[in-house]
C-alpha positions in Angstrom: 0.0 0.0 0.0 1.3 3.5 -0.9 0.1 7.0 0.0 1.8 10.2 -1.0 1.1 13.1 1.3 2.3 16.6 2.0 4.1 17.0 5.3 2.6 19.5 7.7 5.1 19.9 10.5 6.1 23.4 11.8 9.9 23.0 11.2 12.5 20.5 10.3 12.0 17.1 11.8 13.2 17.1 15.4 14.8 14.2 17.1 11.9 13.7 19.5 9.4 13.6 16.6 11.5 11.2 14.7 11.9 8.9 17.7 8.1 8.9 18.2 7.6 7.9 14.6 10.2 5.1 14.7 8.8 3.8 18.0 5.2 3.8 16.8 6.0 2.2 13.5 8.0 -0.5 15.2 4.7 -1.7 16.7 3.4 -2.7 13.3 4.2 -6.1 11.7 4.3 -4.5 8.2 7.5 -3.2 6.6 7.1 0.6 6.6 9.2 2.9 4.4 9.3 6.6 3.7 10.3 7.8 0.2 11.3 11.3 -0.6 12.8 12.3 -4.0 15.4 9.5 -4.6 15.8 8.5 -0.9 14.0 5.6 0.7 14.3 5.0 4.5 12.9 2.6 7.1 10.3 4.3 9.1 11.0 2.0 12.0 14.6 3.3 12.3 15.3 6.5 14.1 18.4 7.2 12.0 16.4 6.4 8.9 13.7 8.9 9.7 16.2 11.6 10.7 18.3 11.0 7.5 15.1 11.6 5.4 15.4 15.3 6.3 11.6 15.8 6.5 10.2 19.3 6.7 7.0 21.2 6.3 5.5 21.3 2.8 7.5 18.4 1.3 5.8 15.5 -0.5 6.6 12.1 0.9 5.4 8.6 0.0 4.5 6.2 2.7 4.9 2.6 1.6 3.8 -0.3 3.8 3.7 -4.0 3.1 2.2 -6.6 5.4 -0.8 -7.7 7.4 -1.4 -4.3 9.1 -0.3 -2.0 6.2 -3.4 0.1 6.1 -3.2 0.9 9.8 0.5 1.7 9.6 0.0 4.1 6.6 -3.0 5.7 8.4 -1.0 6.2 11.6 2.1 7.5 9.9 0.2 9.9 7.7 -1.6 11.3 10.8 1.8 11.7 12.6 3.2 13.6 9.7 0.3 16.0 9.8 -1.6 14.9 6.7 
């Protein structure tokens, strides 16, 4: 399952926000990725989320594969402000 959204966070991704995303996504069985431009990162990895350099107004694609993919995509899109 894929969903492209526009990020709505007030400033560049802070460590605390990235840690929250990685922690919540780790609770899902599905593989969860974030794609931005030519970069793909694991949304369950703090370093991956931080390295994506997410900021307000950017487009990002959430990709999830697995049993709970719909829930993972929904939760991550909510966390990114979509």
